[in-house]
Steps between C-alpha positions, in 0.01 A plus 500: 500500500154604391349256740714614784422870431133431493517328836699788639241742368207294642672482842563871504154576383347254747704641779384849408133393495537320829677803648226733381232264626683472839528879517134553410394241758730649767382854425131383509574347843669820617204701386260274672705517816422869507130475478272562807351153460845339539596724803161441675435138438774292314805587703420692817227480762429859427112509523494776768746714302305452176172595673653818636658584167161478325364757739765760404540746223776295331235251402167689490559840342329740254695390186450121560883413469614317808855481614599133559682349794825479306471860372538611863727236646733394207765759368472567121158321466315819420786695332407593150869531380595145612811382313698174487693576821190598691325188380781284631491686840130443508533126449779477758292699763192290432709180538648627827171622652319186371744275686455687827117508464486135415691417825265724690195339339642153590551613864152629517609855619170659388287188435201634696324835562632496859854443381468763236396754758789401718748566210341812358711746691826329402400468140407875492843594630669273240310647213565858622875412527489366142336810367745724679801289386392514139410867501137414432591332175179297478294810556692705243429232236152641466518840668740754357538837664578654164149391383312721748361815332651816636284678733282200606482382857708196404784725379473732800513202750762291334725758320458786744485358845677166464846427354458183290856385560469494881143399573357154435143463376377274781576739779226724372271243334509217736146381448475539130562131405315318770192608688454346843234548767749534780883555548745201523546341833762683690508810277619813681231760573482793254724794582295793647484815295666815610298768691268705276684822601801377306315464169552853367866496583544177288361644190766714341497435128640766269284709250300439289400180683477700827245727334299212368495339841390830666213535254402137576510561872258788456265314270509204738409717799197638304382160351618215720516619864156369584643149538884551495553751764805734535588454142500116520759513790258438795596142630148454623306618182599298198861613457660463166872444584642280238154441335614626152748225452235230573361575149444347249296261726202276494200685658171318508622263236622761263857644435514871583781750464545791739317730252211237483482499884489883513229501224293243695521709816344789323229299308414234753574648840425873451248486199708769335660551157865392516794695331545386140762229443850663457377847606705726721254435790526117458880515490527724789278291724709182397828681565389600850377162598824354364695743702357342821694181411839669519727333753241261612407139441306488174178306580137594537472708811796351685358635833214257474261762372334514164144415397561132497697480827291678746482321836155339502273526790462178701131556558393595147245220482293569187540646143186695557384728775178460710268784574618500859861545394400805280289656772774472757751629239289813426528604864862440516560685174318807633719516805837395368519559126247774391736780625758417228291326238184688525166410633384417153823329416594762244837582662664793676823473676496138389403355154137420387406143614176476315318714232615609159853584612578188694668169414301282270320184585748315284805618693693330772332719765171384341570152633368452852796311641755739364305811606480373853876415501586843360295675770665290771859571388462856363231663691517357858769749610269798425163348604625359824565145613221326312408131549478266195122499541498886484722499199280240322190689581636829358608320187147345476342838505743671262482199256124518495482858378463593137809562290607474132431148368301413805 
């Protein structure tokens, strides 16, 4: 009996050890199957997706903590309160998706860059449908609306303007996971924005938010109208419709919040002292810019405007201007521009374009290509039908004049 009991004990103990070992091995395999290395190389032909992911803020960000592929694409992977049931659902979902992906890999659906581009539009729709169907579950695993501090721009946008139960995250943040140089093949053109005349009628928040927005509108007109005309609503002069919800974003290799962007506009573009962080002035400016996103597609200047999306000139052939360009620009400026901007560039009916009160050399307008593009889109209706050569020459002359940081 003693020998039989010992054998039974050894069998049970051995089975337990083997079971634990099998569980540990399977769990290790499941964890590995959720890594970016597995997704990009071991299972899928996902090189293009991995490259675009590494250019986005979910990989490169200020805190240095990337979201992995499975955090965004696998339910419960990023959930902090994952229990036994959620773990089983996670395993089942991974198995189901894994079989489908293995079949697609075997068929070579996205085996080459060309095939990947052909399938991008379909894959985008499928991911968006998944996020909608799961009520943005994978996004909420990391981002909780309750965690946003009251009174911040994040709180104003998500808790004030959007209803979390009815709006999926991807509808507003479509480019936050993968950054591409061009839209997918066959993608519909962006919807045009409503007429500028309808903007004021669309902004009808209740007090005290209405008071904060009104203060921000007044401060914006005083400080920002030299580039963003008509309170940031001029479709030809760097409009800010929807721009607020594009932040946090990667700008020049750094992650910036909306407050960071406003701060940078003061210090880099205007050479002025910005409002202190968290001050009534900073909150007011942020609230006003955020209000321009109400009821509109939330993306950086959805109209096609914005400092990084000005239509470039076809004949802008050099990063530096020649003496001949500057000389021709001086004559054109005197006849077409001095009436508003002053013969000495110090401003008048229009803002200063050089001198102590003008935009700085480090601003977007201090870059020759962007200055010429801005003049072409924003000034041509006032200065007459200028040719691209004339626009370039005026930009050459203005750019050559002294300004802060020159």
